[in-house]
N, C-alpha and C positions, 0 to 999 in steps of 0.2 A: 293273817298273812298278807303281805303286800302284793301289789300288782306291777309286773314288769311290762312296760310299754316299749317295744322295739321299734325304732325309726330307721329309715334308710340312710340319713345323713345327720351330722351333728347340728347343723343349723335348724333342721326340722324339729329335733328333740328339744331345743331351747324354746321354739315357738309353741310347741305343744304344751310343754311344762307351764310356760307363762300364761297360756290360755286356760289352763285347768284350775288355777288358783292364784291368789295374790302372794301367798307365802310360799316362795319357791327357794330351795336351798341348793345352790350349785356345788357339786362335789367333783373332786378329781381322784382318780386312781391311776397311778403311773402316767400322769399327764393326760389321761383320757377323761373327758367331762361326762357327767351324768347328773340328773336332777331329781330331787326329792320334793314332792308336792302332795301333801296329805298322805294317803295310803298308797300313792303311786310312785314308782321310780321310773323315770323316763330315760332310756339309754340308747344311744345311736350305734348302728353299724356304720360301715363307710362303703356302701355299695356291697358288692359280692364279697363276703368274707370266707366263703367256701367255693372251691372250684373242683372240677373233675380231673382225676388223675389215673393213669394206668396203675393197676395193682402191682404187677411185676414188670417193671419198666425194661423193655428190651427194644432195640432198634430193629423192629420187624413190622410187617403188615400182612393181613389185617389183624387188628386186635380190638377186642370188645369188652375185656374184663376191666371195668373201671369202677371208681368209687369217689364219693365226695370227701374232700380233705380240706384242711385250712388252706386259704388262698396263698398264704406265704410259703407253703410247701410246693406249690405249683409254679409260682412266678416270683422271682427275686424282686421285681418291682412292686410287689404286694406286701413287702415286709412291714409297712406301716399299719396293716390291718391287724397284726398280732396283738397289739395292746387293746384294741376294741373287742376282739373275740375274747380275750382273757377277762375283760371287764364284764362282758355279758355272763360268762361262766361264774364269776364271782357273785354277781348281783342275783342271778337265777336261784342261788341257794336260799335267799332270803324271801322268795316269792312263791305264791301258790296259785296265781292267776297270771295269764300271759296274753298280751294283745299285740297282734301284728299291725303296726301303724306305718308300714312301708308304703311306697307309692301303690295306689290301687290299679295295678295292671299285672300282666303275667310276670314281668321281671321282679316287681315289688313283691309279688306273692312268693316267688322262689327265694328271694333274699330272706324275707321273714321266716319262711318255712324252714330253711337250713339253719338259721340262727337259733330258732326255738328248738329244732330237733337235735342238733348236734352241740351247739354251745350251751343251751339250757337243759339239754338231756331230758326233754319233755315230749310226749306224744303230740305232734303238731295238729292232730285232728281230734285231740281229746276234748272232754267237756269243759276243761278249764282254759281253753285257748280260744281267742276271739279275734275278729277282724274289724279295724276301723276304716271306714270308707269316706273319703273327702276328695273334692276336686280343687278346693282352695284351702290355704292354711290361715285363713282369718280366724279370729277368736270364736265367732259365732259358728263357723263351719266345724271347728275342732270340737267345741262343746256339743254340738248336735251329733257329731259322729261318735263321740264318747258316750253320750246317752242313749245311742241306738246302735249298739254293737251287733255285728253279724257273725254267724259262725264262719269258720274258714271255708273258702270256696275250693273244694276238693278238685273240681274239674279245671279251674284256673291254674292250680298248682300243678296238676298232672300234665297239662299243656305246656307249661313252662319247663318242667323237668324233661319232658320228651324233646323239646326243642334243643335244650342244652346237650342232651345225650346224642341226638341225631347229628348235630353240628360237630360234636367231638368225633363221632365215628367217621364222618365225612372229611372234616378238616385235617385231623391228625393222620389218618391212614393214607389219604391220597396225597397229602403234602410229603409224607415220608416216601411214598412211591415215586413221586416226581423227583425229589432230592436224590434218592437212590439211583434213579435212572441217570441223572446228570453225573453222579460220581462214577457210574460205570463207563462214561464217555471221558473221564479224566478231568472233570471240572468240579471244584469243591465250593459250592455255593448253595444257600438255602432257598428253595422255591416253595411256593404254597399254592394251594387251590382249595376252594371250599364249596359247599353246597349252593351258596348264593353268589359267591365270588366268581365262579366259572361262567354261569349264564350272564351275569352283568358284564364281564369281560367280553364275552361273545357279542353282546349288543354293541358295545363300543368298537369292537374289531370290525363288525359288519359295516358300521358307518365309515371307519377308516379305509376299508377296502374300496367302498364307493368313491371316496375322495381320491384315493390313489389311481383308481381306474378311470376317473372321469376325464373326458377329452372335451376341451373347450371348443365351442363352435361360434363363429362370427354371426352377427346379425345387426341390422340397422333399424333405427327408429327415426321417424320424421316428426319434427316439432314445428308448429306454426306459432309465430309471435305476432299478435295483432295489437292494435291500440284502440282502447275505449274512446268513444267520441266525447263523453261528458267531461271526464277528468284526465284524459290522456294517459290513463293507467294501462300498463302492459298486461296482456292476458295470454298465457301459454296454453296451448293444446297439443295433444299427440294424435297421430293418424290412427283411425279406429282399427286398422288391421293389427296395429301393435308391432310385432317383430317381422321385419322383412329378411328373409334368408338370402335374397338375390339383391346384391348392391345395384345392379343395373335397373332392376324394377323400382327400387327406392329413388334412383336418380330420375327415372322417367316420371314418376309421380311428382317429384319436386319441379321438373320442367313444366308440367301441366298446370301447376298452381299459378294463380295470378296475384295481383297486388290488392284484391278486395276479397273479403270473405263475409258470408251472410249467416246470421244466427238462424238455423233452421228449426231448432227445437230447444226448449228449456224444460227440464224435468226436475221438479222439487219433491222431496219425500221426507216427511218427518217420522221419527221412530222413538220409541221409549227406550231408555237405557236403565236397566234394573240396577239397583244397588248391589254391591258385592256381597258374597256369602261370608259368614264369620270364618275365621281362620281355623283350619286343621293344621297339624304339623307340617305336612307337605306343602300346603299353599303358603304357609308363613315362610318356610325355607326358600321357596321359589320366588316369592315376592321380595323377601329381604335381599336375595341375590340380585333381582332385577332392579330394585329401587336403591339399594344401599351397597351393592357389591360385597355383602358379607357372605362368606362361605357357609354352606348348609350345616356342616358340623359345628362351626362356631355359632351359628344362629340357635342351634339346639342347646349348646352349652350355656349361652346367655339366657335363653328362655327358661332353662332349668334353674338358673340362679335367681331370676326374677320371681319364679314360682316359690322357691324356698325362702325368699325374702318376703313373700306374702303379697307381692304386687300384681301377679297374674295367676290365672287358673292353671291347672296341670297341662303342660304343653304336649305330652306324648299322647295326642288323641287323634283319632281319625274322624271325628265328628265335625260337621259344618253346621251344627244346630245349637241354638241357645234355648233351652226349655223354659217354659213359663214360670217354673218355680224359682227362678233366679230373680232377685228383686232389682230389676233394671233401673228403676227410679232412684233407688238407694245409691247404686253405683254411680250413676250420672250426677247426683247431688254431691257426692264426695269428690268426683272428678272436677266438678264446676269450681271447687276451691283452688284449683290450679289455674292460674291466669292464662296458660296456653290453651286450655280447653274451656274456659268459662263460657264464652259467647256461644260456642258450639253446643255445649250441654244445655244451656238455657233454651236454644232453639228446639232441642228435642223434648225437654221437660214441659214446654208449652203445648205439646201435642196431647190430645185426649187419650190416645192409645199408643203404646209402644210395641211394635211388632217387628222383629228382626227378619231380614230376607234369608231365612234358613235355606241351606243347600240339602242335597239328597244324602250326602254321606253321614253315616251315624257311627257311634261308638257306644257299646252297652255300658262302659265304665265311666266315661267322662263327657262333658259337654265341649263345644267349641272353645278355643282359647279366647279368653277375655280378661280385661283388667278387673281387679277386685274393688278399686276405688281407694285403697289405702294410699297414703301419701308416699310417693316413690322418692325416698331420700337416699343420698350418697351414692348415686349411680355413676359409673364410669361413662365416658363419652360414647363408647360403643353400646353399652347397655341402654343408655338413654335413647339411642336411635332405634333400637329394636322395640323398646317399650313404647316410644312415640308411634311407631308403625302399628303396633298392636292396638293402642287406644284409638287411633284414627280409623282403623278397620272396624273396630267395635261400633264407633259412632256412625260410620258410613252405613253399616248394615241396617240401621234404623231409619235411614234417610228416605226421602221421597224419590220417585223416578226422575231421572233427568230427561230432557228432551234434546235430541240432536237432529239436525236437518242435513240431508245430502242434496247437492245441486249438481246436475249434469247438463252441460250446454254443448249442443252439437253445432258445428260450423260447416257450411258448404263452400268449398273453394273450387269452382269449376268441376263440381260433381265428386271431388275428393272430400271425404267427411273426416273432420277432426273433433276430438272430444276433450272438454275441460271438466274436471271433477273437483268438487270441494265439499268439505263437511265442517259444520260449525255447531256449537252448543247454543241453543236458544233459551233453555231453562237449565241452569246448573244442578238443581236438585241436591242429590247426595254428593256431588263433586265438591261442594263446599265443605262438607263434613270430612271428606277424605284429604282435603287440603292439597299439599304439595305432591301427594302421591297420586292424585288424579291427573295423570299426564295423558292427554289425548290430542291428536292432530287437529289443529284449528286452521282451516283454510277457507276463507270467505271470498267467493267470486263476485265480480261486479254485477250489478243489476242490469241485465240486458233483456231486450224484448225480442220476440220472434219476428224475423224479417229485417232486423236492424243490420245495417251494412258497416263493417269495420275495415280500416286500412290495415294491410298486412305489412309489418316492418320487415320480417325476415322468415324464410323457410330454411330450417336447419336439418341436416342429416347427421345423426350420431352413430358412430361406429362403436359397437359393444361386443362383448363375449359372454357366453353363458358361464355361470359360475357353479362350482361343485356344491354339494349340500354342506351345511355347516356342521362343525364338530359339536358334540354334546358339551354342555357346561356341567359343573357339579350340580346345578339346580335342575337342568332338563333331564339328566340321566336318572335323578331320583324320581322325577315324574314318570319316566318310562318304566323304571323298576316297579313303581306302584301300579302302573297300568298292567304290567305283566304279572303281578302279585309275587314279586321276588323280595324276600326279606320282610322286615317289619318297619313300621314308621320310625322306630327308635334306632334301627341298625343300618339303614340304607347309607347314611353319610359315612358310617364307620367302614363299610365295604369299600367305598371309594377311596378312603384313606389307605386301606391295605393295598389296593391296586397301585397307588403311588409309591408306597414303601417297598413293594416288590419290583419296582421299575417296569411295570406293565403299562403304565400310562405316565404322561408328562405334560406339563404346561396348564395354564389356566383354562383354555379350551382343551378338552381331554384328547390329546393326541396319543394314540396307541403306539408304543414303541415296537421295534422289530421283535423283541423278545415277547411282548404281549401278543403280537400277531402270530408268532410261531407256536406259542403255547396253545392258542385256540386251534390253529391248523393241525398241530400234532395230536391234540386230544381228540379233535373231530375224526381224525384218521384211525387212531388206535383205541380210544376209550370214549366214544361219543356221548355216553350218558353223563359224563363229567360236565359237559357244557349244555345239557338239555334244559331249555326253559320250561318245556312241558312237564318234565319229571320234577323239577323244583316247585313248580306251581302245584303239582299234585300233592306233594308233601305239605305245602303251605296250606292247602285247602283242608287236608286231613287234620292237621294240628289245630285249625280253627274249630273244626267239628268236635275235637276233644273237649274244648272249653264249654261247649253246649250239649255235651253228653250224646253226641251223634256218632262218635268214634271212640276207640280206646287207644291209650298211649302204647299199650303192649303190642297192638297190631301195627302201629306206625313203626315202632323200633324193630320188629321182626322183618318188616318190609325194608327198613333202612339197612339192617345187617345183611340181608340177602343181596341188595343192590351193591353195597360196598364190597362184598365178597366177590361178586361177579366182576366188578371193575378192577379189583385188586388182581384177579386172575389174568385179566387183559394186560395189566401193567407188567406182571411177572413174565408174561410170554414175550413182551416187546420192550423190556427195559433198555437194552442197548440201543435199539432203533430209536426209541423216544429220546435217550440221552444225546445220541449223535445229531438228531434233528434240532436239538435245542442248544447244543454246546456252542456253536459259533455266535448265535445271537446273544447268548449270555455274556460272552466276552466283549462283543461290540457294544451292547447296551451298557455294560458296566464301564467301558472306556468313555463312552459319550457322556455318561452321568458324572464322570470324574474330571473331564477336560474343562478347565476354567479360563482358558485364554491362550494367546500365543507368547512364546518366550521372546523377550526383547533382545536377547543375546544371539539366538540362532534361528528364530522363527518356528521352532518346533512347538508341540502341544504342551502347555503346562497342565499338570494333573495333580489332583489330591492324592497324597501318599501317607503311609504310615511306616514309621521306622522304630528302631528300639528306643529312640529318645523322644517319640511322640509324633504328632501330626506335622506335616509340612507340605509345601507345594514344590514339585520337582519337575524338571524338564523331561519330556518323553523321549528325548534323544540321548539320555544318559547311557553310556559313560562319555560320549563325545562332548555333550554339554552338561556342565555340572552346576547349572543355575538352580538355587534353592531359595525358599522363603519360609520362615517358621510360622506356625500356627498355634493357637492355644489348645489346651488339652480338652477332651470330650469328643463327642460324635460330631463330625463336621460334614455338612451337606451343601451342595450348590443350590442356590435359590435365586435364580433370575439374574438380571444385570443392573448395575448401578446407574441410576438416572443422572447422576452428577458427571461421572467420567467414562461410563461405558464398560468398565471392567466387571468381572464376575462378582456377584454377592454370594456369601456363604453364611450358614447359620451354625453356631456352636450350640449343642444340646447336652445338658447334663441333668440327670434326674434330680428333682428338688430345686433346680435353679431356673431362673428366667432365661428363655432362649436369647442368644446374643447374635444379631445379624449385622454383618459388617462387609465392607468392600475389601477385596484382596489388595487393592492398591494402597500402600502405606502412605502415599502423599495425597490421598483423596481427601477433600474437605470434610466428607462425612465421617472419616475415621476420627478426626479430632473431636467432632460433635458427639460421636458415640462414646468416645473415652470420657468426655466431660460428664455425660449423662450417667455412665457407669460409676464414675467417681462420686457423683452426688447421691446416687442410690446407696453406695456402700456407706457413706457418711451418715445417711439417714437411718439405715436399718441395722448396721453392724456396730456393736459397742466394743470397747476394749482397745488394747494397743494395736499399733499398725501391723505388727507381725500377725496377730490373730485375724485382722481384717484381710490380709493378703492370703492367709491360709484358707479362709472360708470362701474366697472368691476363686480359688484354683479349681 
């Protein structure tokens, strides 16, 4: 009998097949690929091909009677999974041995478990079922994993199943409760709240409230500008008091100062600057946002693609450690064949010993993210950027300590003390290896001696105001969620996406909408457990314990059902009050999200509309003003402003098609450019007559 190897993605199936033998036969069944290599059949899933569904669907809450069913029965957007599921069913009949070769984490364990249990109709914990464990999909790693198969990790599967079930209990029931409450108040809109979504929104709302409540206060700083004697170079220093809250006091200090200032003290201090730790997923996402302005969700998507292409190790890891069993010299030798990294790799290869500066964070399944050394071919511009960042981080982790020096010069001007501070790098060390990503402030002060007298050019008073705290960015909120143990490394960026989709947050810096603030306030008033960070953290801790046999999934789910039942009762008691509390902000937020500018005919608000003939932009002053503008079919969303003409940008989204972002101004130069790009794309990828091309593009 043959062996069926189930992978998480088609790309991985192909790589595994080609690693296991030279003679690989690629087959198709209803356009779904699979591979025959010796006695093995390698066949892919496409992520989760099974999902949870209520057994007897009724619009009520709470409900707990659920089952695993094909994903296409749960979500219309998952219809493409049907062919892959049927392919596994067909191939399983030929096989007597089964291997779960999905990603070695909790999600991959669940995907493979369900595929083997339901599609293959096999006991997933049976003696004929095995697990492949690998962190890279290089040929050597695949062969090593195939030759050293493990039994299925029951605890990892149980932890994953418990998480999916608990999230279903929480998300479906409480979202139904919230939507029902809104309907009671006469508003027909779908709202959602989830086990992690709620606490994450509460963190963001807390910062938003701080910003809105912030009252600016004036203060004054005093700057002394002196002239160095040797080179006539200007040197700026600030009064050591820092902020003066009294303007008169600042003016009195200025009046006291003379036209000479004396260097009273020079303090120099050198310190070692340690190399960075290797990337875990969170630090990769935050660094990619900081350095490249790439959204965390997009970073994960790109990293996953780089992994399935064999260019980096598994990205969904919490580890900041590179274990000794990784052949660092081999990776560096391979990377040195790339001219961009050749010199840097040679620097490291000349070392007698290669020891990375490992961090404290660990992951029992995977090491820190690192390049495999395989030649990264055919990368898009964005993928190249993320790959380059990962390579430089890997190299920098092996670098020598850098040396930095801080200098503080104190000036005495008629007993008023001013201070100038500067920091410079004296030995770059690992900075060279991190390249353009090693961005540090470099301010070198003039070499002055104690007792030296300088001429004062000017004493300035700067009037300033205190500033409110900054809003979270998509990267900083992910760090905050990790700090509070909310969600998993793989799901945090997805949670932020959901908050955007529900109109709870808006903008690149995460501004919480009035709807988002009202949801938090209303839940805190009537159902405080929904927003509880401590409660969510408790469940996260318990689910982690399941995977190491310190807790049972049954116990977690009993606790989850009890809590959802309690919260549901609170909802039912206060449905109308909750609905009324949210109804107005639902309308106002929806209006704000749909306003795309001002009407040139009457000055009213132009809004995104839907009519029986499709999407259009209409004036909010209708029927007094009947200005309209047509839009293409599909889901239309506002997305920022046009840099060219200042009008609103919108994006058209259709499943299976590339998103199309364009300016609403028909005369904007960007519209012509976008049309030309779309035309070139159609001509490149669509064959057949013009009628068929137009049909496919609609």
